[in-house]
C-alpha positions in Angstrom: -23.8 84.3 -56.5 -25.0 84.1 -53.2 -26.1 81.2 -52.0 -24.4 79.2 -54.8 -21.4 76.9 -54.3 -18.1 78.2 -55.4 -16.9 77.0 -58.8 -13.9 74.9 -57.2 -15.7 73.9 -54.2 -16.1 69.9 -54.1 -20.0 68.7 -53.4 -20.1 66.2 -50.5 -20.4 62.5 -51.9 -22.9 60.4 -50.3 -23.3 56.7 -50.5 -26.4 55.5 -52.3 -28.2 52.9 -50.3 -28.0 49.5 -52.1 -32.1 49.3 -52.2 -32.6 52.5 -53.4 -29.6 52.1 -56.3 -31.2 49.0 -57.4 -34.6 50.9 -57.5 -33.1 53.4 -59.6 -31.5 51.1 -61.8 -34.4 49.1 -62.6 -36.4 52.2 -63.1 -33.6 53.1 -65.9 -34.0 49.9 -67.4 -37.9 50.2 -67.6 -37.3 53.8 -69.3 -34.6 52.7 -71.3 -37.2 49.9 -72.7 -39.8 51.7 -72.9 -38.4 54.3 -75.2 -37.4 51.4 -77.3 -41.1 49.7 -77.5 -43.7 51.6 -78.9 -46.3 53.3 -77.0 -49.3 50.9 -75.5 -51.0 49.9 -72.6 -48.0 47.1 -71.1 -45.8 49.5 -69.9 -47.1 49.7 -66.5 -47.1 46.2 -66.0 -43.6 45.9 -66.9 -42.7 48.4 -64.6 -44.6 47.0 -61.9 -42.9 43.6 -62.7 -39.5 45.3 -62.7 -40.3 46.9 -59.1 -40.7 43.4 -57.7 -37.7 42.0 -59.1 -36.0 44.6 -57.7 -37.6 44.3 -54.2 -37.0 40.4 -54.4 -33.2 41.2 -54.8 -33.1 43.6 -51.9 -35.0 41.2 -50.0 -32.9 38.6 -50.8 -29.5 40.7 -49.8 -30.8 41.8 -46.7 -31.8 38.1 -45.6 -28.1 37.2 -46.9 -26.5 39.8 -44.8 -28.6 39.0 -41.8 -27.8 35.3 -42.2 -23.8 36.3 -42.8 -24.2 38.2 -39.7 -25.6 35.7 -37.7 -23.1 32.9 -38.9 -20.7 35.5 -37.9 -21.8 36.0 -34.6 -21.8 32.2 -34.1 -18.3 31.8 -35.5 -17.1 34.5 -33.1 -18.6 32.8 -30.0 -17.2 29.5 -31.4 -13.8 31.0 -31.7 -13.9 32.4 -28.2 -15.0 29.0 -26.8 -12.4 27.1 -28.5 -10.1 29.6 -27.0 -11.3 29.3 -23.5 -11.0 25.5 -24.0 -7.6 25.8 -25.3 -6.5 28.0 -22.1 -8.2 25.5 -19.9 -6.6 22.8 -21.3 -3.2 24.4 -21.1 -3.5 25.2 -17.4 -4.7 21.4 -16.8 -1.8 20.4 -19.0 0.5 22.5 -16.8 -1.1 21.2 -13.5 -0.6 17.7 -14.8 3.1 18.1 -15.4 3.6 19.5 -11.9 1.2 16.7 -10.5 3.6 14.3 -12.3 6.6 15.6 -11.1 5.5 15.8 -7.4 4.4 11.9 -7.9 7.7 11.1 -9.3 9.4 12.5 -6.1 6.8 10.7 -3.8 7.5 7.5 -6.0 11.2 7.7 -5.4 10.9 8.6 -1.7 8.5 5.4 -1.4 11.2 3.5 -3.3 14.0 4.3 -1.0 11.5 3.8 1.8 10.7 0.1 0.5 14.4 -0.4 0.3 15.2 0.3 3.8 12.5 -1.7 4.6 13.6 -4.5 2.6 17.1 -4.3 4.5 15.7 -4.2 7.9 13.4 -7.4 6.9 16.3 -9.1 6.0 18.7 -8.1 9.3 15.6 -9.0 11.2 15.2 -12.6 9.3 19.1 -13.3 9.9 18.8 -12.0 13.6 15.7 -14.6 13.7 17.5 -17.3 12.1 20.6 -17.0 14.6 18.4 -16.7 17.7 16.2 -19.9 16.8 19.5 -22.0 16.0 21.0 -20.7 19.5 17.6 -21.6 21.4 17.6 -25.2 19.5 21.2 -25.9 20.6 20.6 -24.7 24.1 17.7 -26.9 24.4 19.6 -30.0 22.9 22.1 -29.7 25.7 20.0 -28.3 28.3 17.7 -30.4 30.9 14.2 -31.2 29.5 11.6 -28.3 29.9 14.1 -25.4 30.2 13.8 -24.2 26.6 10.3 -24.1 25.2 9.4 -25.6 22.1 9.2 -23.8 18.8 6.2 -22.8 18.2 6.3 -20.2 15.3 8.3 -22.3 12.7 5.2 -21.2 10.6 5.7 -17.5 11.0 7.1 -15.7 7.9 6.5 -12.3 8.8 9.7 -10.6 10.5 8.3 -8.7 13.2 6.2 -11.8 14.3 9.1 -14.1 13.8 11.4 -11.7 15.9 8.2 -11.3 18.6 8.0 -15.1 19.0 11.7 -15.6 19.0 11.8 -13.0 22.3 8.9 -14.8 23.9 10.6 -17.9 23.7 13.7 -16.5 25.2 12.2 -15.1 27.7 10.6 -17.7 28.9 13.5 -19.7 29.0 15.2 -17.2 31.1 12.3 -17.6 33.4 12.4 -21.4 33.7 16.4 -21.0 34.2 15.2 -19.2 37.9 12.5 -21.4 38.9 12.1 -24.9 40.1 9.9 -26.9 38.1 8.3 -30.9 37.8 8.5 -32.6 34.4 7.5 -35.9 33.2 10.2 -36.7 30.6 11.9 -39.9 29.3 15.6 -40.4 30.3 18.3 -43.0 29.9 18.4 -45.3 32.9 21.2 -48.2 32.6 20.7 -48.4 28.6 16.9 -48.1 28.7 14.4 -45.8 28.2 11.9 -44.9 31.2 9.7 -42.3 32.0 10.3 -40.4 35.0 9.0 -37.4 37.3 11.8 -34.8 36.7 12.4 -32.2 39.6 14.4 -29.0 37.8 16.1 -26.6 39.6 16.5 -24.2 36.7 19.0 -25.2 34.2 21.5 -26.0 37.0 20.7 -29.5 38.5 17.9 -32.2 38.4 16.9 -35.2 40.4 14.1 -38.1 39.1 11.6 -40.2 40.6 10.2 -43.0 39.0 6.2 -43.0 38.5 5.6 -45.4 41.1 8.0 -43.9 43.7 10.3 -46.6 44.6 13.5 -45.1 42.6 15.0 -42.2 42.3 18.0 -40.2 41.8 19.9 -37.8 40.0 19.8 -36.6 36.3 22.0 -34.6 33.8 22.6 -34.3 30.2 24.8 -36.2 28.1 25.6 -36.0 24.7 22.1 -34.2 24.2 20.4 -37.3 26.3 19.3 -37.2 29.7 21.1 -39.6 31.5 19.3 -40.9 34.9 21.9 -42.3 38.1 19.9 -44.0 40.7 20.7 -42.7 44.4 22.5 -44.8 46.3 20.9 -44.2 49.8 17.2 -44.6 51.1 17.6 -41.2 52.7 18.3 -39.7 49.4 15.3 -41.5 47.8 13.2 -40.2 50.5 14.5 -36.7 50.1 13.7 -36.8 46.5 10.4 -37.7 46.8 9.8 -34.9 49.6 11.3 -32.4 46.9 9.0 -33.2 44.3 5.8 -33.3 46.9 6.8 -29.5 47.8 7.4 -28.3 44.4 3.9 -30.1 43.5 2.0 -28.1 46.3 1.5 -31.7 48.0 3.7 -31.0 51.0 4.3 -27.6 53.0 7.7 -25.8 52.4 10.6 -27.3 54.3 14.3 -27.5 54.5 15.4 -30.7 52.2 19.0 -31.8 51.7 19.1 -33.5 48.2 22.1 -35.4 46.7 24.3 -34.0 44.3 23.6 -34.0 40.7 27.1 -34.8 39.1 26.8 -34.1 35.6 28.0 -37.3 33.4 31.2 -36.8 31.2 30.9 -38.3 27.6 34.3 -40.4 27.3 35.9 -42.5 24.3 34.1 -45.8 26.2 30.5 -43.9 26.9 29.4 -41.7 29.6 30.7 -41.9 33.1 29.6 -39.8 35.9 
């Protein structure tokens, strides 16, 4: 017939909402109870009570669904946060590994540089020690005042120690090119006396007694300053004048000084 669905046609099925289904279920239960109970005035109250219970159940289920939805949303947010933190930690770990590798390279370079510096410092210490020993040996066999004393014995830094040795050597070279007067002690006839020493670099030297009465030549022998008297009064006067010129007490002038012969150490003693 027109307007009627075919016999074999399937009627579309619609899902009944949970609240409606609960309502009909409660209504069916009430009707069933009403059919088994004798008719009386208590039927409407029972229906209302069942409807209230059905409404409470529907409300509770809706609340549970909302709570679960909120909990699921919170868990998803927490999971996203954890994933983000895990990704950040992974990136930081990768960067830390790269930094560690770079630091290892820098540390290896620094260690190699430190080893080179230590080798250089050791070489400088060796040079300084040899230089100091050579200057001490030169000072022992040279005229007094030619080699300055070692004033850097307490220096332990290689660079400062080397600089001190170089300054000492430079001062010795300068003194070797100049004339100077020193107050020194020397051996005169087996006695130690204090005299003024006129030193011409490190080549020759002459001495004058502090009272000015005696003078002569001086030379090193067996690391001892040996004094020898001048034979002539003219030589004493020449030595006295030469010291006055060097000290600035007299005008520059030509002076003929006696030749300072270096004593020679022999088996029986020291002889000129």
